[in-house]
Residue, then its C-alpha position, 0 to 999 in steps of 0.5 A: m511868017n509870023d502869025p499875028s497876035d490875038e491883041s492884033l487880030l482883036e483889033q482887025l476885028k473891031k475895024g470890020n475883018t471878020k477873017s481875024l475871027g476866024i483865025l482866032y476860032e482856029r486858035y480857041k476852038t479846041l481849048l474852049f470846046n475841051y472847057f466846055l466840054r469838062c464843065t457840062r460833059d455833054y458834046d452837044t451843049s459844048n458845040d452850042l456854047l462855043m458857036e454862042t462865045f464866038e458869037r459874043i466875041y464878034k458882038y462885043c469886040h468893041s467893048y474889049k479894052a487894049i490893056k488887057k489880054v486877049r485870052p482871059w477876055i475870051f475866057q471871061i466870055a466863055t465863062n459868061v456863056l456858061k453861066d447863062a446856060y446854067k442859069k437856064s438850065n440846071q442840067f449840068d449838075s444833074i448829069d450821071v456821072s457814071a455816064i462819063e465816058i473816057k476815051m484815051v488817045n492811047s490805047q496801050e494805057s493800062m487798065n489801072s491808068n484808066y480806072r484812076n482818070k475815071q475816078l479824077l474826072e467823076a470827082i471833078a464832075r461832083l464839084k460844083l459848077s463854078q469849082r469845076n471851072i476854076v480847077n478846069m481854068y487853073y489845071l486843064l488850061e494852064m490859066s495864071y491866077e492873073d488870068i483867073a482873076s481877070t476871067e472871074n473879075i475878082s482879086i488875084n487873092n480871091a483867085r488863089i483862094k478859089v483855086c485853093r477851095a476847089l482843091k480842098e473840095l476835090k481832095k475830100l471827093l478823092k479821098n476814098s478812092e485809091l487815087 
C-alpha cells in the first residue's frame, strides 16, 4: 500500500478532509518538535509551538500553491510561528545554557562523547535565534539550500551565505573548546 504524498494530503485538506491533517501531523510531529526544542530549549514551549503550527497549516492550507513542495511550506509556517513567539517573549535567548540537559539514547556512549555533545549544544544555544534556525534546518533537518530559501523567503545564494555565516559564528564559539 502506497502512502499518499504530502502534496496529495494537502490537496485533500483543502477539500475538507481533516484526516489528511492527522496524517501530516504524524509525519511531521517529531521533526517539528525537535526543531522547536533545539531552538527554544523548552519542552512545553516546543509542544505549544507544534500545536500552533498545525493550527496554522489547517487555517492557511488554501494558500498553499501546488508548485511548491509541502515540506518547505510547512517549515516556513513553523519558522513564522517560532518568530512570532520570539517577538512576544525574548526568553529564548536568555535561557541559561548550563540548564541544557543532554539525554543520550545509547547509555553506552562514553563520557567524552557526552562532553563533546554538551559543548556543541551549548555553542548552538549561544547563536542568535536566526542562526540557530539556519543550523537546525541545514544540518539537523537536512534541508537543501533551495528548501531553506523557500522557507525563509530568500534567494538560494542568500541561504548559502546565511548557512556559511552561522557556521563561522559556531566555529568562533567552539574555538576555545576541545571539539
